[in-house]
DOZADO-581943 format. One record per residue: x, y, z of N, C-alpha, C in turn; residue in one letter. Coordinates in steps of 0.001 Angstrom, whole numbers, padded with zeros to 6 digits, always signed. Example, Ala and Ser with C-alpha at 12.3 -4.5 7.8 and 13.67 -1.06 7.14 Angstrom:
<recs>
+013190-005690+007800+012300-004500+007800+013200-003300+007800a;+012850-002250+007080+013670-001060+007140+012900+000030+007870s;
</recs>
This chain:
<recs>
+000819-001180+000000+000000+000000+000000+000872+001257+000000m;+001918+001256+000789+002782+002439+000890+003432+002783-000440a;+003587+001798-001325+004229+002080-002613+003417+003047-003465s;+002117+003169-003218+001312+004133-003955+001654+005569-003577f;+002334+005765-002466+002711+007107-002039+004065+007521-002598l;+004746+006623-003293+006078+006905-003821+006052+007665-005140d;+004883+007926-005699+004796+008555-007013+004953+010054-007034g;+005127+010674-005892+005346+012109-005865+004103+012954-005665g;+002917+012351-005624+001706+013139-005393+001724+013689-003976a;+001376+014961-003809+001368+015541-002469+000342+014872-001554p;+000750+014593-000329-000157+014037+000672-000906+015207+001298v;-002197+015287+001030-003015+016372+001566-003454+016070+002992a;-003834+014826+003239-004300+014407+004564-003788+012993+004817i;-003263+012770+005990-002851+011411+006373-003367+011155+007780k;-004210+010152+007903-004797+009808+009194-003867+008934+010005g;-004443+008284+010984-003677+007381+011844-004187+005961+011670r;-003265+005025+011789-003611+003608+011732-003610+003054+013147a;-004447+002054+013428-004436+001433+014751-003061+000848+015063p;-002735+000797+016315-001470+000182+016727-001727-001278+017068e;-000675-002056+017064-000801-003456+017414-000646-004352+016206g;-000866-005642+016443-000702-006631+015385-001708-006393+014263a;-001272-006609+013062-002151-006462+011906-001460-005706+010796g;-002129-005641+009675-001611-004932+008513-002407-003643+008351y;-002014-002635+009055-002744-001378+009100-002088-000351+008185w;-002912+000503+007612-002396+001615+006808-003285+002820+007077f;-002686+003972+007316-003498+005145+007642-004288+005650+006439p;-005523+006078+006643-006286+006688+005548-005513+007896+005020p;-005390+007976+003698-004552+009003+003091-005261+009606+001884t;-005188+010929+001762-005719+011641+000601-004554+012294-000123v;-004413+011979-001405-003377+012578-002247-004012+013642-003127l;-003420+014823-003157-004006+015924-003927-002956+016996-004186c;-002848+017445-005422-003475+016923-006640-002669+015771-007213p;-003362+014853-007865-002713+013724-008527-002767+013985-010025v;-001623+013873-010662-001539+014085-012103-002076+012869-012854e;-002779+013088-013955-003205+011956-014784-001992+011125-015185p;-002137+009817-015136-001052+008910-015483-000269+008414-014286g;-000464+009021-013114+000224+008553-011916-000253+007141-011578a;+000612+006358-010977+000280+004964-010653-000995+004865-009814r;-001143+005723-008840-002313+005678-007966-003597+005995-008740v;-003446+006655-009879-004599+006970-010722-004845+005865-011741e;-003831+005108-012113-003939+004109-013166-004328+002723-012664r;-004075+002428-011385-004307+001085-010861-005437+001077-009842e;-005993-000120-009618-007013-000266-008579-006318-000316-007225e;-006689+000589-006353-006096+000657-005020-007132+000143-004027v;-006905-001045-003512-007837-001623-002548-007333-001304-001147f;-007456-000074-000782-006989+000378+000517-007457+001800+000765g;-007121+002332+001904-007644+003653+002287-006837+004815+001703p;-006742+004842+000372-006069+005947-000309-007039+006545-001313i;-007239+007848-001228-008070+008566-002194-007171+009483-003007a;-007340+009438-004322-006571+010294-005223-007497+011363-005780a;-007175+012621-005536-007973+013747-006042-007307+014231-007325v;-008037+014112-008430-007494+014440-009749-008283+015625-010319i;-007630+016763-010507-008341+017932-011056-008831+017668-012482p;-009963+018276-012833-010496+018195-014192-011092+019538-014545f;-011262+019787-015849-011721+021105-016295-013235+021202-016427t;-013866+020136-016896-015312+020158-017081-015843+018726-017061d;-017129+018584-017257-017768+017265-017208-017155+016296-018213e;-016935+016748-019422-016360+015895-020460-014957+015421-020063e;-014165+016303-019485-012817+015945-019043-012875+014940-017894d;-013822+015114-016983-013963+014187-015859-014308+012782-016344a;-015220+012682-017288-015599+011378-017844-014415+010764-018586v;-013692+011572-019352-012524+011067-020070-011492+010499-019101r;-011205+011232-018035-010242+010755-017039-010729+009481-016350l;-012002+009431-016019-012553+008249-015342-012484+007008-016227a;-012666+007182-017522-012691+006036-018437-011312+005668-018991n;-010321+006497-018753-008987+006271-019303-008199+005299-018427d;-008700+004077-018319-008075+003042-017516-008553+001683-018004t;-007780+000662-017707-008200-000686-018086-009165-001270-017061i;-009424-000530-015991-010293-001022-014923-011633-000300-014943y;-012594-000845-014222-013907-000225-014149-014781-000893-013105g;-014282-000988-011879-015050-001667-010835-016162-000773-010299l;-015807+000302-009618-016845+001151-009028-016343+002574-008900s;-017266+003454-008609-016918+004861-008433-018062+005619-007811g;-017778+006867-007492-018782+007759-006913-018826+009050-007702s;-020009+009589-007823-020223+010882-008484-020842+011805-007439i;-020226+012953-007257-020700+013912-006256-021125+015193-006950w;-022409+015534-006850-022934+016738-007477-024300+017069-006888t;-024694+018318-007019-026046+018740-006617-027013+018682-007804r;-026479+018456-008996-027246+018474-010237-027641+017044-010605d;-028905+016701-010398-029384+015341-010649-029246+014910-012097g;-029544+015800-013033-029416+015459-014456-027951+015183-014797a;-027047+015997-014275-025619+015782-014521-025178+014447-013926r;-025642+014137-012734-025258+012881-012081-025628+011692-012953a;-026845+011676-013475-027282+010553-014310-026554+010528-015648l;-026310+011693-016221-025585+011770-017492-024159+011225-017338r;-023481+011634-016285-022114+011178-016049-022111+009691-015698v;-023076+009239-014902-023147+007820-014541-023301+006955-015790a;-024112+007402-016741-024278+006639-017987-022988+006617-018803r;-022195+007674-018716-020995+007800-019541-019775+007088-018958a;-019767+006838-017665-018601+006216-017037-018683+004697-017170i;-017575+004101-017600-017490+002649-017785-017093+001988-016479d;-018072+001763-015615-017842+001087-014338-019059+000237-014026a;-018827-000863-013332-019908-001796-013033-020860-001314-011965g;-020361-000504-011031-021172-000009-009922-020835+001462-009693v;-021836+002302-009659-021634+003724-009372-022617+004165-008309l;-022164+005037-007435-023075+005638-006468-023040+007143-006668s;-024153+007772-006378-024273+009221-006516-024426+009820-005129i;-023534+010741-004807-023494+011415-003503-023384+010418-002349n;-022644+009355-002582-022430+008324-001587-021169+007557-001970s;-020556+006917-001014-019427+006060-001358-019737+004605-001042n;-021000+004293-000835-021403+002912-000592-022342+002486-001707t;-021885+001570-002524-022697+001160-003656-022975-000335-003679s;-022502-001061-002679-022710-002509-002657-023947-002831-001825v;-024909-003472-002451-026133-003899-001783-026330-005378-002088r;-026788-006132-001135-026937-007574-001326-027950-007900-002425v;-028913-007033-002670-029961-007313-003646-029616-006827-005050a;-028481-006152-005217-028123-005645-006536-026793-006243-006982t;-026604-006397-008290-025372-006995-008788-024150-006133-008481p;-023027-006778-008196-021765-006088-007967-020702-006729-008841f;-019982-005917-009561-018897-006384-010410-018488-005288-011354g;-017314-005441-011951-016753-004361-012747-016848-004556-014235g;-016381-003547-014932-016237-003561-016377-014753-003766-016682f;-014442-003970-017930-013072-004102-018420-012321-005170-017625k;-011150-004848-017064-010353-005851-016361-010595-005857-014857q;-011734-005362-014440-012098-005368-013014-013043-006519-012728s;-012498-007689-012623-013297-008837-012242-013967-009515-013409g;-014723-010535-013044-015429-011345-014026-016850-011549-013541y;-017816-011224-014364-019201-011469-014018-019717-010588-012896g;-020756-011063-012238-021401-010311-011166-021582-011207-009960r;-021464-010613-008805-021811-011304-007570-022940-010524-006928e;-023649-011155-006036-024809-010582-005360-025966-010403-006336l;-027153-010267-005807-028344-010061-006618-028635-011240-007542g;-029735-011166-008270-030134-012276-009140-029165-012530-010296p;-028379-011525-010713-027431-011711-011808-026269-012615-011422h;-026052-012810-010137-024955-013676-009689-025162-015110-010162a;-026398-015534-010323-026682-016897-010769-026174-017150-012182l;-026039-016097-012974-025550-016258-014345-024151-016858-014383d;-023347-016607-013366-021987-017157-013329-021999-018676-013194a;-023100-019234-012732-023199-020678-012524-024136-021335-013533y;-024499-020594-014553-025502-021074-015503-024943-021061-016916t;-025227-022126-017634-024905-022149-019054-026206-022437-019784e;-026647-021489-020573-027935-021593-021246-027765-022337-022559v;-028691-023275-022802-028677-024020-024053-030111-024151-024542k;-030305-023954-025832-031623-024155-026432-031597-025424-027269s;-032648-026229-027115-032763-027474-027895-034150-027508-028509i;-034201-027706-029807-035474-027887-030499-035601-029345-030875y;-036649-029961-030435-036871-031395-030679-038184-031532-031439y;-038094-031891-032703-039292-032069-033525-039859-033467-033233a;-041074-033523-032770-041671-034816-032382-042711-035300-033396t;-043063-034507-034330-044078-034927-035291-043514-034967-036712g;-044325-035510-037609-043894-035670-038991-044271-034611-039876g;
</recs>
């Protein structure tokens, strides 16, 4: 996890990690992060947030989609139409609007591109265990 901090992005906020046995890492916010930085290009499964400046909605969508991954993301805005427009444009399997919690047991969870395979949770999870076949059997003459 600490290797994501070696890219030169300024540490804006660094929290504290619990003491004692375990693999702890302090919550960290990097800002500003330049496009192309490792922390921006890879999936970081840990308490690191990368703040990447953008110029407008189109630039934000371009930056969000400029990766081989697409697991999940959050969109923060007061404009409901913009939130839905951007959500449709971003290539990610799960998106939340004005929230950072998007996993629900009743809805499918999984990514686009190289972020996982298939879906877990919800009724779509059964598709991973199903192979559909159609058979036509003519019984009459």
